[in-house]
MILUM-693236 format. One record per residue (C-alpha): residue number from 0; residue in one letter; x, y, z. Coordinates in Angstrom, 1 decimal, always signed. Layout:
BEGIN
<NUM, a, <X, Y, Z>>
...
end
This chain:
BEGIN
<0, m, <+109.8, +147.8, +127.2>>
<1, i, <+108.5, +146.4, +130.5>>
<2, l, <+110.3, +143.1, +130.6>>
<3, l, <+113.7, +144.5, +129.6>>
<4, v, <+113.4, +147.3, +132.1>>
<5, v, <+112.6, +144.8, +134.9>>
<6, l, <+115.6, +142.7, +133.9>>
<7, s, <+117.9, +145.7, +133.8>>
<8, v, <+116.8, +146.7, +137.3>>
<9, l, <+117.2, +143.2, +138.6>>
<10, a, <+120.7, +142.9, +137.1>>
<11, t, <+121.7, +146.1, +138.8>>
<12, l, <+120.3, +144.9, +142.1>>
<13, g, <+121.7, +141.4, +141.8>>
<14, n, <+125.2, +142.4, +140.7>>
<15, a, <+125.5, +145.2, +143.3>>
<16, s, <+124.5, +142.9, +146.2>>
<17, a, <+126.5, +139.9, +144.9>>
<18, n, <+129.8, +141.8, +144.7>>
<19, d, <+130.1, +141.4, +148.4>>
<20, v, <+130.1, +137.6, +148.1>>
<21, t, <+133.3, +135.7, +147.3>>
<22, k, <+132.4, +133.3, +144.5>>
<23, p, <+130.0, +131.0, +146.3>>
<24, n, <+129.7, +127.4, +145.4>>
<25, i, <+126.6, +126.4, +143.5>>
<26, v, <+124.8, +123.1, +144.1>>
<27, i, <+121.7, +122.3, +142.0>>
<28, m, <+119.6, +119.3, +143.2>>
<29, y, <+117.3, +118.5, +140.3>>
<30, m, <+114.9, +115.6, +140.7>>
<31, d, <+113.1, +113.6, +138.0>>
<32, d, <+109.3, +113.5, +137.9>>
<33, m, <+109.0, +114.6, +141.5>>
<34, g, <+105.7, +116.3, +142.1>>
<35, w, <+105.0, +119.5, +144.1>>
<36, g, <+103.1, +117.4, +146.7>>
<37, d, <+105.9, +114.8, +147.2>>
<38, i, <+107.7, +116.7, +150.0>>
<39, g, <+106.5, +117.1, +153.6>>
<40, a, <+107.2, +120.9, +153.4>>
<41, n, <+104.4, +121.1, +150.9>>
<42, g, <+102.1, +118.9, +153.0>>
<43, n, <+102.8, +115.3, +151.8>>
<44, w, <+101.0, +113.0, +154.2>>
<45, a, <+103.8, +110.3, +154.4>>
<46, k, <+106.3, +112.8, +155.8>>
<47, e, <+109.2, +110.8, +154.3>>
<48, t, <+111.4, +113.7, +153.2>>
<49, p, <+112.9, +114.9, +156.5>>
<50, n, <+116.1, +116.2, +155.0>>
<51, i, <+114.4, +118.1, +152.2>>
<52, d, <+111.9, +119.5, +154.8>>
<53, k, <+114.8, +120.5, +157.0>>
<54, m, <+116.5, +122.2, +154.1>>
<55, a, <+113.3, +124.2, +153.6>>
<56, s, <+113.2, +125.1, +157.4>>
<57, e, <+116.8, +126.3, +157.2>>
<58, g, <+116.3, +128.2, +153.9>>
<59, m, <+113.6, +129.6, +151.7>>
<60, l, <+110.6, +127.7, +150.5>>
<61, f, <+108.9, +128.8, +147.2>>
<62, p, <+105.3, +127.5, +147.0>>
<63, s, <+105.1, +128.9, +143.5>>
<64, f, <+108.2, +127.6, +141.7>>
<65, y, <+108.0, +126.5, +138.1>>
<66, s, <+109.8, +124.4, +135.5>>
<67, a, <+109.9, +125.8, +131.9>>
<68, a, <+108.3, +122.7, +130.4>>
<69, p, <+106.1, +119.8, +131.5>>
<70, i, <+108.6, +117.2, +130.3>>
<71, c, <+112.2, +116.4, +131.1>>
<72, s, <+114.5, +117.3, +128.2>>
<73, p, <+113.2, +120.9, +127.5>>
<74, s, <+113.0, +121.5, +131.2>>
<75, r, <+116.6, +120.6, +131.7>>
<76, a, <+117.7, +122.6, +128.7>>
<77, a, <+115.9, +125.7, +130.1>>
<78, l, <+117.6, +125.2, +133.5>>
<79, m, <+121.1, +125.0, +131.9>>
<80, t, <+120.5, +128.0, +129.6>>
<81, g, <+118.2, +130.3, +131.6>>
<82, r, <+116.0, +130.5, +128.5>>
<83, l, <+112.7, +129.0, +127.5>>
<84, p, <+112.9, +125.9, +125.2>>
<85, i, <+111.2, +127.9, +122.5>>
<86, r, <+114.3, +130.2, +122.5>>
<87, n, <+117.0, +127.6, +123.0>>
<88, g, <+115.6, +125.2, +120.4>>
<89, f, <+114.5, +122.3, +122.7>>
<90, y, <+111.1, +121.8, +121.1>>
<91, s, <+109.6, +120.2, +118.0>>
<92, t, <+107.5, +121.6, +115.2>>
<93, n, <+106.3, +118.2, +114.0>>
<94, r, <+102.9, +118.6, +115.6>>
<95, h, <+101.4, +121.6, +117.2>>
<96, g, <+101.6, +121.8, +121.0>>
<97, v, <+103.3, +118.5, +121.7>>
<98, n, <+106.0, +117.7, +124.2>>
<99, a, <+109.3, +116.4, +122.7>>
<100, y, <+112.4, +115.0, +124.5>>
<101, t, <+115.6, +113.2, +123.7>>
<102, p, <+115.1, +109.4, +123.2>>
<103, q, <+118.0, +107.3, +121.9>>
<104, t, <+116.9, +107.9, +118.3>>
<105, i, <+117.1, +111.7, +118.6>>
<106, v, <+119.4, +113.3, +116.1>>
<107, g, <+119.7, +116.7, +117.8>>
<108, g, <+120.8, +118.1, +121.1>>
<109, i, <+121.5, +121.4, +122.8>>
<110, t, <+122.9, +123.7, +120.2>>
<111, e, <+126.4, +125.1, +120.5>>
<112, t, <+125.0, +128.7, +120.2>>
<113, e, <+123.6, +128.4, +123.7>>
<114, y, <+125.7, +129.2, +126.7>>
<115, l, <+125.2, +126.7, +129.4>>
<116, l, <+125.7, +127.5, +133.1>>
<117, p, <+129.1, +125.7, +133.5>>
<118, q, <+130.4, +127.5, +130.5>>
<119, l, <+129.4, +130.9, +132.0>>
<120, l, <+130.8, +130.0, +135.5>>
<121, k, <+134.1, +128.8, +134.0>>
<122, e, <+134.9, +132.4, +133.4>>
<123, g, <+135.0, +132.8, +137.2>>
<124, g, <+137.3, +129.8, +137.7>>
<125, y, <+134.5, +127.3, +138.7>>
<126, k, <+135.0, +123.6, +138.4>>
<127, s, <+131.8, +121.8, +137.5>>
<128, k, <+130.3, +118.3, +137.5>>
<129, i, <+127.0, +116.7, +136.5>>
<130, i, <+125.9, +113.5, +138.3>>
<131, g, <+122.9, +111.6, +137.0>>
<132, k, <+120.7, +112.3, +134.1>>
<133, w, <+121.8, +114.7, +131.3>>
<134, h, <+119.0, +114.2, +128.6>>
<135, m, <+120.1, +117.1, +126.4>>
<136, g, <+121.6, +115.0, +123.5>>
<137, h, <+123.6, +111.8, +123.6>>
<138, r, <+125.7, +112.2, +120.4>>
<139, p, <+129.3, +113.2, +121.1>>
<140, d, <+129.1, +116.9, +120.4>>
<141, y, <+126.2, +117.3, +122.8>>
<142, l, <+127.7, +115.5, +125.8>>
<143, p, <+128.4, +117.4, +129.1>>
<144, l, <+132.2, +117.6, +128.7>>
<145, n, <+131.7, +119.3, +125.3>>
<146, r, <+129.2, +121.8, +126.9>>
<147, g, <+131.3, +123.2, +129.8>>
<148, f, <+131.3, +120.5, +132.4>>
<149, d, <+134.7, +119.3, +133.8>>
<150, e, <+133.3, +116.0, +135.0>>
<151, f, <+130.4, +113.7, +134.3>>
<152, f, <+129.1, +110.6, +136.0>>
<153, g, <+125.8, +109.3, +134.8>>
<154, s, <+123.9, +108.8, +131.6>>
<155, p, <+122.9, +111.0, +128.7>>
<156, n, <+119.6, +109.1, +128.5>>
<157, c, <+116.9, +107.9, +130.8>>
<158, h, <+117.1, +104.4, +132.4>>
<159, f, <+114.4, +102.9, +130.2>>
<160, g, <+114.7, +99.2, +129.6>>
<161, p, <+116.0, +96.5, +129.9>>
<162, y, <+116.5, +96.2, +126.1>>
<163, d, <+117.9, +93.4, +124.1>>
<164, d, <+121.0, +95.3, +122.8>>
<165, v, <+120.0, +94.1, +119.3>>
<166, k, <+117.0, +96.1, +118.3>>
<167, t, <+117.6, +98.7, +121.0>>
<168, p, <+120.8, +99.1, +123.0>>
<169, n, <+120.7, +99.6, +126.8>>
<170, a, <+121.6, +103.2, +127.6>>
<171, p, <+125.3, +103.9, +128.6>>
<172, v, <+126.7, +105.1, +131.9>>
<173, y, <+129.6, +107.5, +131.5>>
<174, k, <+132.5, +108.6, +133.6>>
<175, d, <+133.6, +111.9, +132.0>>
<176, d, <+133.7, +111.2, +128.2>>
<177, l, <+134.0, +107.4, +128.3>>
<178, m, <+131.3, +104.8, +128.7>>
<179, l, <+131.8, +102.6, +131.8>>
<180, g, <+129.0, +100.2, +131.1>>
<181, r, <+125.3, +100.1, +130.4>>
<182, y, <+122.1, +100.2, +132.4>>
<183, y, <+120.7, +96.8, +133.4>>
<184, t, <+123.8, +94.8, +132.4>>
<185, n, <+126.6, +96.6, +134.3>>
<186, y, <+124.4, +98.9, +136.4>>
<187, t, <+121.5, +96.7, +137.4>>
<188, i, <+117.9, +97.8, +138.0>>
<189, h, <+115.8, +94.8, +139.0>>
<190, k, <+112.2, +95.1, +140.1>>
<191, g, <+112.8, +98.5, +141.6>>
<192, l, <+116.1, +97.5, +143.2>>
<193, s, <+119.3, +99.4, +142.3>>
<194, n, <+122.4, +100.9, +143.9>>
<195, l, <+122.6, +103.8, +141.5>>
<196, t, <+121.4, +106.5, +143.8>>
<197, q, <+124.0, +105.5, +146.4>>
<198, i, <+126.7, +105.8, +143.7>>
<199, f, <+125.4, +109.2, +142.7>>
<200, i, <+125.5, +110.4, +146.4>>
<201, k, <+129.1, +109.2, +146.7>>
<202, e, <+130.1, +110.9, +143.5>>
<203, g, <+128.6, +114.1, +144.8>>
<204, t, <+130.3, +114.2, +148.2>>
<205, d, <+133.7, +113.1, +146.7>>
<206, f, <+133.5, +116.0, +144.2>>
<207, i, <+132.6, +118.5, +146.9>>
<208, e, <+135.5, +117.3, +149.1>>
<209, n, <+138.0, +117.4, +146.2>>
<210, q, <+137.1, +120.9, +145.2>>
<211, a, <+137.0, +122.2, +148.7>>
<212, k, <+140.5, +120.8, +149.3>>
<213, a, <+141.7, +122.3, +146.1>>
<214, g, <+140.2, +125.7, +147.0>>
<215, n, <+138.1, +125.8, +143.8>>
<216, p, <+134.6, +127.4, +143.6>>
<217, f, <+132.4, +124.7, +142.2>>
<218, l, <+129.1, +123.9, +140.5>>
<219, l, <+127.6, +120.5, +141.3>>
<220, y, <+124.5, +119.6, +139.2>>
<221, w, <+123.2, +116.6, +141.1>>
<222, t, <+120.3, +115.0, +139.2>>
<223, p, <+119.4, +111.4, +140.1>>
<224, d, <+116.8, +109.8, +138.0>>
<225, a, <+115.5, +107.3, +140.5>>
<226, n, <+112.0, +108.8, +140.7>>
<227, h, <+111.4, +108.4, +136.9>>
<228, q, <+109.5, +105.2, +135.9>>
<229, p, <+110.6, +102.5, +136.5>>
<230, a, <+111.5, +104.0, +139.9>>
<231, y, <+114.3, +102.3, +141.9>>
<232, s, <+116.1, +102.4, +145.2>>
<233, s, <+118.8, +100.5, +147.0>>
<234, e, <+118.2, +97.8, +149.7>>
<235, m, <+118.5, +100.5, +152.4>>
<236, f, <+115.1, +101.9, +151.3>>
<237, w, <+113.6, +99.1, +149.2>>
<238, g, <+110.1, +98.4, +150.5>>
<239, k, <+110.4, +100.9, +153.3>>
<240, s, <+108.0, +103.7, +152.1>>
<241, r, <+104.6, +104.1, +153.8>>
<242, r, <+103.3, +104.8, +150.3>>
<243, d, <+103.8, +101.1, +149.5>>
<244, s, <+105.4, +101.8, +146.2>>
<245, s, <+108.9, +101.7, +144.6>>
<246, y, <+108.3, +105.4, +143.9>>
<247, g, <+107.9, +106.2, +147.6>>
<248, d, <+111.1, +104.2, +148.3>>
<249, s, <+113.0, +106.2, +145.6>>
<250, v, <+111.8, +109.5, +147.2>>
<251, m, <+113.1, +108.4, +150.6>>
<252, e, <+116.5, +107.6, +149.1>>
<253, v, <+116.9, +110.9, +147.2>>
<254, d, <+115.9, +112.7, +150.4>>
<255, y, <+118.6, +110.8, +152.1>>
<256, g, <+121.1, +111.9, +149.4>>
<257, v, <+120.0, +115.5, +150.0>>
<258, g, <+120.8, +115.1, +153.7>>
<259, v, <+124.2, +113.5, +153.0>>
<260, i, <+125.3, +116.3, +150.6>>
<261, l, <+124.2, +119.1, +152.9>>
<262, a, <+126.0, +117.4, +155.8>>
<263, k, <+129.2, +117.2, +153.7>>
<264, l, <+129.0, +121.0, +153.1>>
<265, k, <+128.7, +121.5, +156.9>>
<266, e, <+131.4, +119.1, +157.7>>
<267, l, <+133.8, +121.0, +155.4>>
<268, n, <+132.7, +124.3, +156.9>>
<269, i, <+131.7, +125.7, +153.5>>
<270, e, <+127.9, +125.8, +153.9>>
<271, q, <+128.0, +129.6, +154.4>>
<272, n, <+129.7, +130.0, +151.0>>
<273, t, <+127.4, +127.6, +149.1>>
<274, l, <+124.0, +128.3, +147.5>>
<275, v, <+121.9, +125.2, +147.1>>
<276, f, <+118.7, +125.0, +145.0>>
<277, f, <+116.3, +122.1, +145.1>>
<278, s, <+113.6, +121.5, +142.5>>
<279, s, <+112.3, +119.0, +139.9>>
<280, d, <+112.2, +118.9, +136.1>>
<281, n, <+108.4, +118.5, +135.8>>
<282, g, <+105.4, +117.5, +137.8>>
<283, a, <+104.6, +113.9, +138.9>>
<284, e, <+103.3, +111.6, +136.3>>
<285, g, <+99.6, +111.3, +137.0>>
<286, i, <+99.1, +108.6, +134.4>>
<287, a, <+101.4, +106.3, +136.5>>
<288, g, <+98.9, +106.2, +139.4>>
<289, k, <+100.2, +104.7, +142.6>>
<290, a, <+103.6, +104.1, +140.8>>
<291, g, <+104.0, +107.8, +140.4>>
<292, g, <+104.3, +110.8, +142.7>>
<293, s, <+101.9, +113.5, +144.1>>
<294, n, <+101.1, +116.9, +142.8>>
<295, g, <+99.1, +117.7, +145.9>>
<296, p, <+96.1, +120.0, +145.3>>
<297, l, <+97.4, +121.0, +141.8>>
<298, l, <+95.5, +120.1, +138.6>>
<299, c, <+96.8, +117.2, +136.5>>
<300, g, <+100.5, +116.4, +136.1>>
<301, k, <+103.5, +115.8, +133.8>>
<302, q, <+102.9, +116.5, +130.1>>
<303, t, <+100.3, +119.2, +130.8>>
<304, t, <+100.5, +123.0, +131.4>>
<305, f, <+98.1, +122.8, +134.3>>
<306, e, <+99.7, +123.5, +137.7>>
<307, g, <+100.5, +119.9, +138.4>>
<308, g, <+102.6, +119.7, +135.3>>
<309, m, <+104.9, +122.6, +135.9>>
<310, r, <+104.7, +123.9, +139.5>>
<311, e, <+107.5, +122.1, +141.3>>
<312, p, <+109.1, +121.9, +144.8>>
<313, g, <+111.3, +124.9, +145.2>>
<314, i, <+113.9, +125.5, +147.9>>
<315, a, <+116.9, +127.7, +148.2>>
<316, w, <+119.4, +127.2, +151.0>>
<317, w, <+122.4, +129.4, +151.9>>
<318, p, <+123.1, +129.6, +155.6>>
<319, g, <+124.2, +133.1, +156.7>>
<320, t, <+122.7, +134.7, +153.6>>
<321, i, <+119.2, +133.3, +153.4>>
<322, k, <+117.2, +133.8, +156.6>>
<323, p, <+115.9, +130.4, +157.7>>
<324, g, <+112.2, +129.5, +157.7>>
<325, v, <+111.0, +131.9, +155.0>>
<326, i, <+108.0, +131.0, +152.9>>
<327, s, <+108.4, +133.3, +149.9>>
<328, p, <+105.5, +134.8, +147.8>>
<329, q, <+108.0, +135.1, +144.9>>
<330, l, <+107.0, +133.5, +141.6>>
<331, g, <+110.2, +131.5, +140.7>>
<332, t, <+111.3, +129.4, +137.8>>
<333, t, <+114.2, +126.9, +137.3>>
<334, m, <+115.5, +129.4, +134.7>>
<335, d, <+116.2, +131.8, +137.6>>
<336, i, <+118.9, +129.5, +138.9>>
<337, l, <+121.3, +130.3, +136.1>>
<338, v, <+120.7, +134.0, +136.2>>
<339, t, <+121.1, +134.0, +140.0>>
<340, a, <+124.2, +131.8, +140.0>>
<341, v, <+125.9, +134.0, +137.4>>
<342, g, <+125.1, +137.1, +139.4>>
<343, v, <+126.3, +135.8, +142.8>>
<344, a, <+129.5, +134.7, +141.1>>
<345, g, <+130.1, +138.3, +140.1>>
<346, l, <+129.9, +137.5, +136.4>>
<347, q, <+127.9, +139.0, +133.6>>
<348, l, <+125.3, +137.4, +131.3>>
<349, p, <+125.9, +137.6, +127.5>>
<350, s, <+124.2, +140.7, +126.2>>
<351, d, <+123.2, +139.3, +122.8>>
<352, r, <+120.1, +137.3, +124.0>>
<353, i, <+117.0, +137.5, +126.2>>
<354, y, <+117.0, +135.5, +129.4>>
<355, d, <+113.7, +134.3, +130.8>>
<356, g, <+115.1, +133.8, +134.3>>
<357, i, <+115.5, +136.6, +136.8>>
<358, d, <+118.1, +137.2, +139.5>>
<359, l, <+116.6, +136.0, +142.8>>
<360, f, <+119.4, +137.3, +145.0>>
<361, p, <+117.4, +140.4, +146.2>>
<362, v, <+114.7, +138.0, +147.4>>
<363, l, <+117.1, +135.4, +148.8>>
<364, s, <+119.0, +138.0, +150.8>>
<365, g, <+115.8, +139.7, +152.1>>
<366, k, <+116.4, +143.0, +150.3>>
<367, v, <+113.0, +142.7, +148.7>>
<368, e, <+110.0, +140.5, +149.4>>
<369, s, <+109.1, +139.8, +145.8>>
<370, i, <+109.6, +141.0, +142.2>>
<371, e, <+106.7, +141.1, +139.8>>
<372, r, <+107.4, +138.9, +136.7>>
<373, p, <+105.6, +136.6, +134.3>>
<374, v, <+105.7, +132.8, +134.2>>
<375, w, <+105.3, +131.2, +130.8>>
<376, y, <+103.7, +127.8, +130.3>>
<377, y, <+104.8, +126.4, +126.9>>
<378, r, <+103.8, +123.0, +125.6>>
<379, g, <+106.1, +122.3, +122.7>>
<380, n, <+105.9, +125.1, +120.2>>
<381, e, <+102.9, +126.8, +121.6>>
<382, l, <+102.4, +129.2, +124.6>>
<383, f, <+99.5, +127.6, +126.4>>
<384, a, <+99.2, +129.9, +129.5>>
<385, v, <+100.9, +132.8, +131.4>>
<386, r, <+100.8, +133.8, +135.0>>
<387, v, <+101.4, +137.2, +136.6>>
<388, g, <+100.8, +137.6, +140.3>>
<389, q, <+97.8, +135.6, +141.4>>
<390, y, <+96.3, +135.3, +138.0>>
<391, k, <+96.9, +132.6, +135.3>>
<392, a, <+95.4, +133.0, +131.8>>
<393, h, <+94.9, +129.9, +129.7>>
<394, l, <+95.4, +130.7, +126.0>>
<395, w, <+95.1, +127.1, +125.0>>
<396, t, <+93.6, +124.1, +126.8>>
<397, w, <+94.4, +120.5, +126.3>>
<398, s, <+94.9, +117.4, +128.4>>
<399, h, <+95.2, +114.7, +125.6>>
<400, e, <+92.9, +112.9, +123.2>>
<401, h, <+94.4, +109.5, +123.9>>
<402, y, <+96.3, +109.6, +127.2>>
<403, n, <+94.8, +110.3, +130.6>>
<404, f, <+97.2, +112.8, +132.0>>
<405, c, <+94.5, +114.0, +134.4>>
<406, p, <+93.2, +110.7, +136.0>>
<407, g, <+90.2, +111.3, +138.1>>
<408, e, <+90.2, +115.0, +137.4>>
<409, y, <+87.8, +116.9, +135.2>>
<410, v, <+87.3, +120.7, +134.9>>
<411, k, <+84.8, +121.8, +132.3>>
<412, d, <+86.4, +123.8, +129.4>>
<413, v, <+89.8, +123.4, +131.0>>
<414, t, <+90.9, +119.7, +130.9>>
<415, t, <+89.8, +119.4, +127.3>>
<416, p, <+90.7, +116.3, +125.4>>
<417, d, <+91.3, +118.3, +122.2>>
<418, q, <+93.4, +121.4, +121.7>>
<419, v, <+91.2, +124.5, +122.1>>
<420, n, <+92.5, +127.9, +121.1>>
<421, r, <+91.3, +130.5, +123.7>>
<422, t, <+93.7, +133.3, +122.8>>
<423, s, <+90.9, +135.7, +121.9>>
<424, n, <+89.1, +135.1, +125.1>>
<425, p, <+91.3, +133.4, +127.7>>
<426, i, <+90.2, +131.5, +130.7>>
<427, v, <+91.5, +133.1, +133.9>>
<428, i, <+92.2, +131.3, +137.2>>
<429, n, <+93.0, +133.0, +140.5>>
<430, l, <+95.7, +130.6, +141.7>>
<431, d, <+95.9, +132.1, +145.2>>
<432, n, <+92.4, +130.9, +145.9>>
<433, d, <+92.2, +128.0, +143.4>>
<434, p, <+95.4, +126.1, +142.8>>
<435, g, <+93.3, +123.2, +141.5>>
<436, e, <+92.1, +125.4, +138.6>>
<437, k, <+88.5, +124.4, +139.2>>
<438, y, <+86.8, +127.8, +139.1>>
<439, t, <+87.1, +129.7, +135.8>>
<440, i, <+86.8, +133.4, +135.2>>
<441, t, <+85.8, +134.5, +131.7>>
<442, s, <+84.3, +137.9, +132.2>>
<443, g, <+83.6, +140.7, +134.7>>
<444, a, <+85.8, +142.9, +136.9>>
<445, r, <+88.2, +140.2, +138.0>>
<446, f, <+88.7, +139.1, +134.4>>
<447, k, <+89.5, +142.7, +133.3>>
<448, e, <+91.9, +143.1, +136.3>>
<449, a, <+93.7, +139.9, +135.4>>
<450, m, <+94.1, +140.7, +131.7>>
<451, a, <+95.2, +144.3, +132.4>>
<452, l, <+98.0, +142.8, +134.5>>
<453, i, <+98.9, +140.1, +132.0>>
<454, n, <+98.5, +141.7, +128.6>>
<455, p, <+101.5, +144.1, +128.7>>
<456, y, <+103.8, +141.2, +129.5>>
<457, l, <+102.2, +139.0, +126.9>>
<458, q, <+102.4, +141.6, +124.2>>
<459, e, <+106.1, +142.3, +124.8>>
<460, h, <+106.8, +138.6, +124.9>>
<461, r, <+105.3, +138.2, +121.5>>
<462, d, <+107.0, +141.3, +120.1>>
<463, t, <+110.5, +140.2, +121.2>>
<464, m, <+110.3, +136.4, +120.6>>
<465, v, <+113.0, +135.0, +118.5>>
<466, r, <+112.4, +131.3, +118.2>>
<467, g, <+115.4, +128.9, +118.2>>
<468, e, <+115.8, +126.4, +115.4>>
<469, p, <+114.0, +123.3, +116.7>>
<470, s, <+116.4, +120.6, +117.8>>
<471, l, <+113.9, +117.8, +118.4>>
<472, n, <+112.4, +117.2, +115.0>>
<473, y, <+114.4, +114.3, +113.6>>
<474, c, <+115.0, +110.7, +114.7>>
<475, d, <+117.2, +108.0, +113.3>>
<476, k, <+117.9, +104.5, +114.7>>
<477, m, <+121.4, +104.8, +113.4>>
<478, v, <+122.3, +107.4, +116.1>>
<479, m, <+121.3, +105.2, +119.0>>
<480, n, <+123.9, +104.2, +121.7>>
<481, w, <+125.4, +101.4, +119.7>>
<482, a, <+129.1, +102.2, +120.2>>
<483, p, <+129.7, +105.1, +122.5>>
<484, r, <+133.3, +106.2, +123.1>>
<485, g, <+134.9, +103.9, +125.5>>
<486, c, <+132.9, +100.8, +124.5>>
<487, e, <+136.1, +99.2, +123.0>>
<488, e, <+137.9, +99.2, +126.4>>
<489, i, <+135.1, +97.2, +128.0>>
<490, n, <+134.3, +95.1, +125.0>>
<491, y, <+130.7, +96.3, +124.8>>
<492, c, <+130.3, +97.9, +121.4>>
<493, l, <+127.2, +96.9, +119.5>>
<494, q, <+126.5, +96.7, +115.8>>
<495, g, <+123.7, +99.0, +114.8>>
<496, p, <+122.2, +100.0, +111.4>>
<497, t, <+124.9, +101.1, +108.8>>
<498, t, <+122.5, +103.2, +106.8>>
<499, s, <+120.5, +106.2, +108.0>>
<500, s, <+116.7, +106.0, +108.4>>
<501, i, <+116.2, +109.6, +109.4>>
<502, k, <+112.6, +110.7, +109.7>>
<503, l, <+110.4, +113.1, +111.5>>
<504, c, <+110.0, +112.0, +115.2>>
<505, g, <+106.5, +110.8, +115.9>>
<506, w, <+105.7, +112.8, +119.1>>
<507, d, <+102.4, +111.9, +120.7>>
<508, h, <+102.6, +113.7, +124.0>>
end
């Protein structure tokens, strides 16, 4: 079968070439709601990301790099498993084609049957740390230290709030497996002002330095959530952005953090043995207007399977291995990060499951220019689109019947307010010429050419799909962050409901 043959060849190429590398360190910089058009390397007019842009000039820029979902939690689960949310269970069947995530009321989380990247790298002696936003389940069994990470500093939830700690608790901030405090009370966010990103930067550089001194190969998953609404930054950047928004300030600060972390690698003389990936969990939130980010020329944004929802900034940096200044034609996904990391570490993927990521090492090392592969656009439990090469075929179209996820943008038969099933006669877009998805192809020679390229991948995908048990179906106020482990030590345990009110989550995305 086509996909399995391709993956087999890639595994051979990747493992053969990676055997010459001595357990490189892996750093993943994963932003929150940052759009494709937010970085200068992709043409942002404000030019306020000098460190990210320098990273691109010193490494490889992927103009066509994708997340696995247009919303945070399933995107992060796909990054950590190398598998689509439909396979790893991070989706809901409560309503067709809706996006689900992990609010405080979620009962589920990332299932123990999935192997996460730190668990796989642990076989090679790696030490690992996550800093920032987890968002893959906040109940004890799902927390990072129970899923392969050695260290954790951050929160299992997003920094929504402030809440009253009576009807809704403020989300906790953890050090390893103990709560240190809560957002807004102990870790303040006030009108876009917070020192959290600076704390996350310091946690990152300290971890790098400690592991380098100990001689350990390491995985650093650095995922600040400052760009997510309500965006925040420290006094160093507050009110400084030319965009005149707290979002712009937050982008400037995470860019600063990227520069500090890369500088630390150089200071310790380990940059040539460290592979760094930079990307985002989903596109910028168009509905936020000026308070959100930019998706550049791409259509719509977060929550949608149009290009603005799932095409992300993508940069790989590895001095001495990646030739500087390369703009790659390769279609990449955040799921490739796991497969590539396992390969360069000289390890093997479990053979009992299908991985949707591919090993990018042949591309990163310049052995090949690109590898043909599909990109899947899922929204919840439905495959909405697929891309192979320059062509994207929309199998379903939907913006939303209530929310304006495409403000100021309208494309006939594409940004439909209601879900439209186009599986029997897809709408094709030539993304090389039309990243804004404005010109549809529904017949003729180009349509036939596109579908002849796409259909074999699509058929195999359907034939081999084994869906994971959905983890995001049930919600219960009883499971909220009332009394996380460690609350006793800081006298910050809250009294929540004593009886369950479990019900189907009411997703409306």
